[in-house]
C-alpha positions in Angstrom: -50.4 65.2 -86.8 -47.1 62.6 -85.8 -45.7 62.4 -89.2 -44.7 65.6 -91.2 -42.6 64.3 -93.6 -43.0 61.2 -95.8 -40.3 59.7 -98.1 -41.8 57.8 -100.8 -40.0 54.9 -102.7 -41.0 55.6 -106.3 -41.0 51.9 -108.1 -43.9 49.5 -106.8 -45.2 51.8 -104.8 -46.1 54.9 -107.0 -45.1 53.7 -110.3 -46.2 50.7 -111.9 -42.5 49.7 -112.9 -44.2 46.2 -114.1 -46.1 47.9 -116.5 -43.2 49.9 -117.8 -40.3 47.9 -117.9 -42.6 45.3 -120.3 -43.7 48.4 -123.1 -40.0 49.5 -122.9 -38.4 46.4 -123.3 -41.1 45.1 -125.8 -39.7 48.3 -128.0 -36.3 48.3 -127.5 -35.8 44.8 -128.1 -38.0 45.0 -131.4 -35.9 48.1 -132.4 -32.4 46.1 -132.0 -33.6 42.5 -132.6 -36.6 43.0 -135.4 -38.5 40.0 -133.4 -40.3 40.1 -129.9 -41.2 37.0 -127.7 -43.8 37.4 -124.8 -41.1 34.9 -122.7 -38.2 37.3 -123.1 -40.1 39.9 -120.2 -40.1 37.4 -117.6 -36.5 36.4 -118.2 -35.8 40.0 -118.2 -37.6 40.6 -115.3 -35.5 38.1 -113.2 -32.1 39.3 -114.4 -33.0 43.0 -113.5 -34.2 42.2 -110.2 -31.2 39.9 -109.5 -28.8 42.8 -110.5 -30.5 45.7 -108.5 -30.2 43.1 -105.4 -26.5 43.3 -106.5 -26.2 46.9 -106.4 -27.8 47.0 -102.8 -25.3 44.9 -101.6 -22.7 46.9 -103.5 -21.1 44.1 -105.4 -21.7 46.2 -108.5 -21.8 49.6 -109.5 -25.1 51.4 -111.1 -22.8 51.7 -114.5 -22.1 47.6 -114.3 -25.5 47.3 -113.5 -27.0 48.8 -116.9 -25.1 46.6 -119.0 -24.7 43.8 -116.9 -28.5 43.2 -116.9 -28.9 43.0 -121.0 -25.8 40.9 -121.3 -27.6 38.5 -119.1 -30.5 38.6 -120.9 -28.9 38.4 -123.8 -27.4 35.2 -123.3 -30.1 33.4 -121.7 -33.0 35.1 -124.4 -30.6 33.5 -127.0 -30.6 37.1 -128.4 -28.2 38.7 -130.4 -27.6 42.9 -129.6 -24.9 44.8 -128.1 -26.1 45.1 -124.5 -24.7 48.9 -123.4 -26.6 49.9 -127.0 -29.7 47.9 -125.7 -29.4 49.8 -121.8 -29.3 52.9 -123.8 -32.4 52.3 -126.2 -34.3 50.8 -123.3 -33.6 53.5 -120.9 -34.9 55.8 -123.3 -38.5 54.4 -123.7 -38.4 53.8 -120.0 -37.5 57.4 -119.2 -40.9 58.5 -121.4 -43.2 55.9 -119.8 -46.4 57.0 -117.2 -47.7 54.5 -115.5 -48.7 54.9 -112.3 -49.9 52.6 -109.7 -53.7 53.1 -109.7 -54.7 56.2 -106.9 -50.9 57.4 -106.7 -51.6 60.7 -108.3 -54.5 61.1 -106.2 -53.3 60.7 -103.1 -49.7 62.5 -104.2 -52.2 65.5 -104.7 -53.9 65.3 -101.3 -50.9 64.8 -99.3 -48.7 67.4 -100.4 -50.8 70.4 -99.1 -50.1 69.1 -95.3 -47.2 67.2 -95.5 -43.5 67.7 -96.9 -43.1 65.1 -99.6 -39.7 63.3 -100.7 -39.2 61.0 -103.5 -36.6 59.0 -102.5 -35.4 55.9 -105.4 -32.8 53.4 -106.4 -32.3 54.3 -109.8 -31.0 55.8 -113.1 -31.4 59.7 -113.3 -32.8 60.1 -116.8 -35.5 57.3 -116.1 -36.5 58.4 -112.7 -36.4 62.3 -113.5 -38.2 61.9 -116.9 -40.9 59.7 -115.6 -41.6 62.3 -112.7 -42.1 64.3 -115.3 -44.1 62.6 -117.7 -46.6 61.5 -114.9 -47.0 64.9 -113.9 -46.0 63.8 -110.2 -42.7 66.6 -110.0 -44.6 69.0 -108.8 -45.5 67.6 -105.7 -42.5 66.6 -104.3 -40.1 69.2 -101.8 -37.1 66.9 -103.6 -36.0 63.9 -105.5 -33.1 62.2 -104.2 -31.9 59.7 -106.4 -29.0 56.6 -106.2 -27.4 57.3 -108.9 -27.0 61.6 -108.7 -25.8 61.1 -105.1 -23.6 57.9 -105.3 -24.9 56.0 -102.8 -28.3 53.8 -102.7 -30.8 52.1 -100.5 -30.5 50.8 -97.9 -27.5 52.8 -97.2 -27.7 55.3 -93.8 -26.1 57.7 -96.3 -28.7 57.7 -99.0 -31.3 58.7 -96.6 -29.2 61.3 -94.7 -29.1 63.2 -98.1 -32.9 62.8 -98.5 -33.1 63.8 -94.5 -31.3 67.3 -95.6 -32.9 67.9 -98.3 -36.3 67.6 -96.5 -35.2 70.0 -94.3 -33.3 68.2 -91.4 -36.8 67.6 -89.3 -36.9 65.3 -86.4 -36.6 61.8 -87.1 -40.2 61.0 -85.6 -41.7 63.1 -88.1 -40.7 61.0 -90.6 -42.4 57.8 -92.4 -40.6 56.0 -95.0 -43.3 54.5 -97.6 -42.0 51.6 -100.0 -42.4 48.0 -101.2 -39.2 46.7 -101.1 -37.7 45.3 -97.0 -34.4 45.1 -98.2 -33.7 48.5 -99.4 -36.9 50.5 -98.1 -37.8 49.1 -94.6 -34.5 48.1 -94.2 -32.9 51.6 -95.4 -35.9 53.3 -92.5 -34.5 50.8 -89.8 -30.8 51.5 -90.7 -31.6 55.6 -90.2 -34.2 55.4 -87.5 -37.1 56.3 -89.2 -41.0 54.5 -89.1 -41.6 52.7 -92.1 -44.8 51.8 -93.8 -44.6 48.4 -96.4 -46.7 48.8 -99.2 -47.5 44.9 -100.1 -49.7 44.1 -102.6 -53.2 42.6 -102.4 -52.7 39.0 -102.9 -49.1 39.4 -101.6 -48.1 37.8 -98.3 -45.1 38.6 -96.0 -42.4 35.8 -95.5 -41.5 34.3 -92.4 -39.0 37.0 -91.0 -36.3 35.5 -88.4 -34.8 37.8 -86.1 -32.6 39.6 -88.2 -34.9 41.1 -90.6 -36.3 44.5 -90.4 -39.5 45.3 -89.3 -42.1 47.7 -90.6 -43.6 49.9 -88.3 -47.0 49.5 -90.7 -48.2 47.3 -93.9 -51.0 48.6 -96.0 -52.2 46.7 -99.0 -53.6 49.8 -100.9 -52.4 53.0 -101.1 -55.5 54.6 -99.7 -54.7 52.6 -96.5 -51.8 54.9 -96.2 -54.5 57.9 -95.1 -55.6 55.9 -92.0 -52.0 56.0 -90.8 -51.9 59.5 -90.9 -54.8 60.6 -89.2 
């Protein structure tokens, strides 16, 4: 068995973040604004994604991100609320979500019997720990490494250094990183010198890569395909 330790990304890999995001956002906007327009969801998705990209580049801090994304949403959607309060209400709702990618729980239940599993996520502690508990996946992981708790985020090698230490300092050639982000998961794995598996959902196509782009060791389109790689 080549790999003994599996590092799993959370959102978009195990957790169905898009579904959770829409539910939590609608509840939060209805709570503070008393109204809801479905067009708000894709707009928030855009401003939130852009904010996280800025965090990956270290242009903003996580504390700034929490409020900035809702400030941008308020301005672009023409809404009226306190961005800091909206951030808190949204975070509360999101931390209670239990949406998983199909097959994720079954896969983890099978793999954790033979592998050391570590959850590695760029996220907010309250949200990520709440969802791990709510989904019942907490028991599968040796460790849960969250960027807010350790003060650094993927793709920084310092983030993976913490994950590696908490996993028991295995040989790097025995670690496989599984995630859906080229810029944080795959780039991070490349930076730290471990193999990677890109979870590219059905219907999505890997864009053309220039010579500087990170390269995944494997690509899967369904979580069950991971078992074929591990055989």
